[in-house]
C-alpha positions as YAML, in Angstrom:
chain: A
units: angstrom
residues:
- id: 1
  name: MET
  ca: [24.02, 1.78, -13.74]
- id: 2
  name: ARG
  ca: [22.64, 5.51, -13.28]
- id: 3
  name: GLU
  ca: [24.29, 5.51, -9.65]
- id: 4
  name: GLU
  ca: [27.83, 4.16, -11.19]
- id: 5
  name: LEU
  ca: [28.04, 6.76, -13.30]
- id: 6
  name: PRO
  ca: [29.07, 9.96, -11.03]
- id: 7
  name: ASN
  ca: [31.69, 7.33, -8.98]
- id: 8
  name: ALA
  ca: [33.28, 6.51, -12.19]
- id: 9
  name: ARG
  ca: [37.01, 7.09, -11.77]
- id: 10
  name: GLY
  ca: [39.14, 8.84, -13.81]
- id: 11
  name: LEU
  ca: [36.90, 11.38, -15.00]
- id: 12
  name: SER
  ca: [38.38, 15.08, -14.38]
- id: 13
  name: PRO
  ca: [36.38, 17.08, -11.62]
- id: 14
  name: ARG
  ca: [34.93, 19.27, -14.66]
- id: 15
  name: MET
  ca: [33.67, 15.80, -16.22]
- id: 16
  name: GLN
  ca: [32.08, 14.15, -12.97]
- id: 17
  name: GLN
  ca: [30.37, 17.49, -12.01]
- id: 18
  name: LEU
  ca: [28.75, 17.25, -16.01]
- id: 19
  name: VAL
  ca: [27.66, 14.01, -15.26]
- id: 20
  name: SER
  ca: [26.17, 14.67, -11.62]
- id: 21
  name: ASP
  ca: [24.17, 17.23, -13.33]
- id: 22
  name: LEU
  ca: [22.78, 15.37, -15.59]
- id: 23
  name: MET
  ca: [22.30, 12.42, -12.98]
- id: 24
  name: LEU
  ca: [20.36, 14.96, -11.21]
- id: 25
  name: GLU
  ca: [18.08, 16.29, -14.29]
- id: 26
  name: LEU
  ca: [17.85, 12.32, -15.02]
- id: 27
  name: ARG
  ca: [16.30, 11.53, -11.42]
- id: 28
  name: GLU
  ca: [13.82, 14.63, -12.43]
- id: 29
  name: LEU
  ca: [12.92, 13.47, -15.29]
- id: 30
  name: ASP
  ca: [12.01, 9.97, -13.67]
- id: 31
  name: LYS
  ca: [10.03, 11.67, -11.16]
- id: 32
  name: ARG
  ca: [7.80, 13.44, -14.01]
- id: 33
  name: ILE
  ca: [7.45, 9.95, -15.79]
- id: 34
  name: ALA
  ca: [5.92, 8.61, -12.67]
- id: 35
  name: ALA
  ca: [3.61, 11.43, -11.87]
- id: 36
  name: PHE
  ca: [2.48, 10.94, -15.70]
- id: 37
  name: ASP
  ca: [2.02, 7.02, -15.30]
- id: 38
  name: ARG
  ca: [0.21, 7.65, -11.77]
- id: 39
  name: GLU
  ca: [-2.18, 10.09, -14.05]
- id: 40
  name: PHE
  ca: [-2.57, 7.55, -16.56]
- id: 41
  name: ALA
  ca: [-3.37, 4.87, -14.53]
- id: 42
  name: GLU
  ca: [-5.93, 7.18, -12.61]
- id: 43
  name: LEU
  ca: [-7.63, 8.05, -16.30]
- id: 44
  name: SER
  ca: [-7.30, 4.33, -16.77]
- id: 45
  name: ARG
  ca: [-9.51, 3.58, -13.94]
- id: 46
  name: SER
  ca: [-11.89, 6.42, -14.70]
- id: 47
  name: ASN
  ca: [-12.40, 5.78, -18.49]
- id: 48
  name: GLU
  ca: [-14.78, 3.14, -19.59]
- id: 49
  name: ILE
  ca: [-13.19, 2.91, -23.13]
- id: 50
  name: ILE
  ca: [-9.85, 2.65, -21.79]
- id: 51
  name: ARG
  ca: [-10.67, 0.45, -19.06]
- id: 52
  name: SER
  ca: [-12.02, -2.00, -22.04]
- id: 53
  name: LEU
  ca: [-8.94, -1.24, -24.09]
- id: 54
  name: LEU
  ca: [-6.68, -2.91, -21.29]
- id: 55
  name: SER
  ca: [-9.09, -6.30, -21.42]
- id: 56
  name: ILE
  ca: [-7.36, -6.49, -24.94]
- id: 57
  name: PRO
  ca: [-3.95, -8.59, -24.12]
- id: 58
  name: GLY
  ca: [-0.74, -6.52, -24.39]
- id: 59
  name: VAL
  ca: [-2.28, -3.44, -24.60]
- id: 60
  name: GLY
  ca: [-1.14, -1.29, -21.35]
- id: 61
  name: VAL
  ca: [-2.34, 1.69, -19.54]
- id: 62
  name: ILE
  ca: [-0.12, 4.31, -22.22]
- id: 63
  name: ASN
  ca: [-1.53, 2.69, -25.24]
- id: 64
  name: ALA
  ca: [-4.76, 2.29, -24.34]
- id: 65
  name: THR
  ca: [-5.18, 5.67, -23.44]
- id: 66
  name: ALA
  ca: [-3.54, 6.74, -26.58]
- id: 67
  name: ILE
  ca: [-6.09, 4.76, -28.08]
- id: 68
  name: GLY
  ca: [-8.95, 5.82, -26.47]
- id: 69
  name: ALA
  ca: [-8.12, 9.27, -27.25]
- id: 70
  name: ALA
  ca: [-8.06, 8.82, -30.92]
- id: 71
  name: ILE
  ca: [-11.11, 6.40, -30.65]
- id: 72
  name: GLY
  ca: [-12.91, 9.25, -28.43]
- id: 73
  name: VAL
  ca: [-13.27, 11.28, -31.37]
- id: 74
  name: GLY
  ca: [-14.81, 8.59, -33.74]
- id: 75
  name: ARG
  ca: [-18.13, 8.95, -31.32]
- id: 76
  name: ARG
  ca: [-19.25, 11.45, -33.24]
- id: 77
  name: SER
  ca: [-19.29, 9.20, -35.88]
- id: 78
  name: ARG
  ca: [-22.43, 7.10, -36.76]
- id: 79
  name: LYS
  ca: [-20.96, 3.73, -36.98]
- id: 80
  name: GLY
  ca: [-17.98, 2.19, -34.88]
- id: 81
  name: ALA
  ca: [-16.21, 0.78, -38.09]
- id: 82
  name: THR
  ca: [-16.02, 4.37, -39.81]
- id: 83
  name: SER
  ca: [-14.07, 5.68, -36.74]
- id: 84
  name: LEU
  ca: [-11.99, 2.73, -36.69]
- id: 85
  name: ARG
  ca: [-11.11, 2.87, -40.98]
- id: 86
  name: GLY
  ca: [-10.65, 6.85, -39.96]
- id: 87
  name: SER
  ca: [-7.67, 6.50, -37.14]
- id: 88
  name: GLY
  ca: [-6.19, 3.27, -39.32]
- id: 89
  name: SER
  ca: [-7.10, 0.78, -36.45]
- id: 90
  name: SER
  ca: [-9.37, -1.06, -39.24]
- id: 91
  name: PRO
  ca: [-8.92, -2.45, -42.88]
- id: 92
  name: VAL
  ca: [-10.50, -0.15, -45.69]
- id: 93
  name: LYS
  ca: [-13.29, -1.41, -47.69]
...
């Protein structure tokens, strides 16, 4: 679909230019997203907590990174359960 839009027939020259500009922006966003994906993948290789989270079925690099960032703060707690309750990941007793 991304390649079809700039070639859409029936659009005025101005609309074609606007669509073309938006397609350039979209390609740049795709590059930025790919760079973030690479950064998250590198972080997952170097962080033990994130590697552990990746072993959970259904948890990918982005979710593992987000959970790891939230749980990482919990290392200050004396008990892991306290950290999980504080993050909303464990039922409160």
